[in-house]
C-alpha positions as a Markdown table, in Angstrom:
| # | Residue | x | y | z |
|---|---|---|---|---|
| 1 | Met | 107.4 | 110.4 | 119.8 |
| 2 | Ser | 107.4 | 106.7 | 119.0 |
| 3 | Pro | 106.8 | 105.4 | 115.4 |
| 4 | Tyr | 103.7 | 103.7 | 116.8 |
| 5 | Asp | 102.3 | 107.0 | 118.0 |
| 6 | Arg | 103.3 | 108.8 | 114.8 |
| 7 | Ala | 101.4 | 106.1 | 112.8 |
| 8 | Arg | 98.4 | 106.5 | 115.1 |
| 9 | Leu | 98.3 | 110.2 | 114.5 |
| 10 | Ala | 98.8 | 109.8 | 110.8 |
| 11 | Leu | 95.9 | 107.4 | 110.7 |
| 12 | Lys | 93.6 | 110.1 | 112.0 |
| 13 | Leu | 94.2 | 111.8 | 108.6 |
| 14 | Lys | 93.3 | 108.7 | 106.6 |
| 15 | Asp | 89.8 | 109.9 | 105.6 |
| 16 | Val | 91.2 | 113.3 | 104.6 |
| 17 | Ile | 94.0 | 111.9 | 102.5 |
| 18 | Ala | 91.7 | 109.4 | 100.9 |
| 19 | Ala | 89.2 | 112.1 | 100.0 |
| 20 | Gln | 92.0 | 114.2 | 98.5 |
| 21 | Ala | 93.2 | 111.2 | 96.4 |
| 22 | Lys | 89.6 | 110.6 | 95.2 |
| 23 | Glu | 89.3 | 114.3 | 94.3 |
| 24 | Lys | 92.5 | 114.1 | 92.2 |
| 25 | Gln | 90.9 | 111.2 | 90.3 |
| 26 | Arg | 87.9 | 113.3 | 89.4 |
| 27 | Gly | 87.8 | 114.8 | 85.9 |
| 28 | Gly | 86.3 | 118.0 | 84.6 |
| 29 | Gln | 83.2 | 115.9 | 83.4 |
| 30 | Gly | 80.8 | 117.2 | 86.0 |
| 31 | Gly | 82.7 | 115.5 | 88.8 |
| 32 | Val | 82.5 | 112.0 | 87.3 |
| 33 | Leu | 85.1 | 109.7 | 88.6 |
| 34 | Leu | 87.5 | 108.6 | 85.9 |
| 35 | Tyr | 88.8 | 105.4 | 87.4 |
| 36 | Gln | 87.6 | 101.8 | 87.4 |
| 37 | Asn | 86.8 | 99.7 | 90.4 |
| 38 | Ser | 90.2 | 98.0 | 90.2 |
| 39 | Asp | 91.8 | 101.5 | 90.8 |
| 40 | Lys | 90.2 | 101.7 | 94.2 |
| 41 | Ala | 92.8 | 99.3 | 95.6 |
| 42 | Ser | 95.5 | 101.4 | 94.1 |
| 43 | Glu | 93.9 | 104.5 | 95.8 |
| 44 | Ser | 94.1 | 102.7 | 99.1 |
| 45 | Ile | 97.7 | 101.8 | 98.6 |
| 46 | His | 98.6 | 105.4 | 97.7 |
| 47 | Thr | 96.7 | 106.7 | 100.8 |
| 48 | Thr | 98.8 | 104.3 | 103.0 |
| 49 | Ile | 102.0 | 105.4 | 101.4 |
| 50 | Thr | 101.1 | 109.1 | 101.9 |
| 51 | Leu | 100.3 | 108.5 | 105.5 |
| 52 | Ala | 103.6 | 106.6 | 106.0 |
| 53 | Lys | 105.6 | 109.5 | 104.5 |
| 54 | Glu | 103.8 | 112.0 | 106.8 |
| 55 | Ala | 104.5 | 109.8 | 109.9 |
| 56 | Gly | 108.1 | 109.0 | 108.9 |
| 57 | Val | 107.4 | 105.2 | 109.1 |
| 58 | Ser | 106.9 | 102.4 | 106.5 |
| 59 | His | 103.6 | 101.7 | 104.8 |
| 60 | Asp | 103.8 | 98.3 | 106.5 |
| 61 | Thr | 103.9 | 100.0 | 110.0 |
| 62 | Ile | 100.9 | 102.1 | 109.1 |
| 63 | His | 99.0 | 98.9 | 108.1 |
| 64 | Lys | 100.1 | 97.0 | 111.3 |
| 65 | Val | 99.1 | 99.9 | 113.6 |
| 66 | Glu | 95.8 | 100.3 | 111.9 |
| 67 | Val | 95.0 | 96.6 | 112.4 |
| 68 | Ile | 96.2 | 96.7 | 116.0 |
| 69 | Glu | 94.1 | 99.8 | 116.8 |
| 70 | Glu | 91.0 | 98.2 | 115.1 |
| 71 | Lys | 91.2 | 94.6 | 116.2 |
| 72 | Ala | 93.7 | 94.0 | 119.0 |
| 73 | Pro | 92.7 | 93.6 | 122.6 |
| 74 | Glu | 93.3 | 96.7 | 124.8 |
| 75 | Val | 96.2 | 95.0 | 126.6 |
| 76 | Ile | 98.1 | 94.6 | 123.2 |
| 77 | Lys | 97.3 | 98.2 | 122.3 |
| 78 | Gln | 98.7 | 99.5 | 125.6 |
| 79 | Lys | 101.9 | 97.4 | 125.2 |
| 80 | Ala | 102.3 | 98.7 | 121.6 |
| 81 | Arg | 101.7 | 102.3 | 122.7 |
| 82 | Thr | 104.3 | 102.1 | 125.6 |
| 83 | Gly | 106.8 | 100.3 | 123.4 |
| 84 | Glu | 106.7 | 97.1 | 125.3 |
| 85 | Ile | 106.0 | 95.3 | 122.1 |
| 86 | Ser | 107.1 | 96.4 | 118.6 |
| 87 | Thr | 105.3 | 96.4 | 115.4 |
| 88 | Arg | 108.4 | 94.8 | 113.9 |
| 89 | Arg | 107.6 | 91.6 | 115.8 |
| 90 | Leu | 104.0 | 91.4 | 114.8 |
């Protein structure tokens, strides 16, 4: 399986991993979150790193694949999925 495909599969777990990260931030104070708004960016970074580890790719590849899958035209997606273009060149 290509790195692109592994990243695509890992991204399907993004909401689950993010929810787990958020739950770890909860304290015993009735479920009140114990982080500030500035920590939300950190939570997102940790989610991306976790997804990258699961997929065996870099966090940069996870980010690039996510952007491609969300915003690229279908022709670009197809070329990335078949390996015709590489995320390294994007």
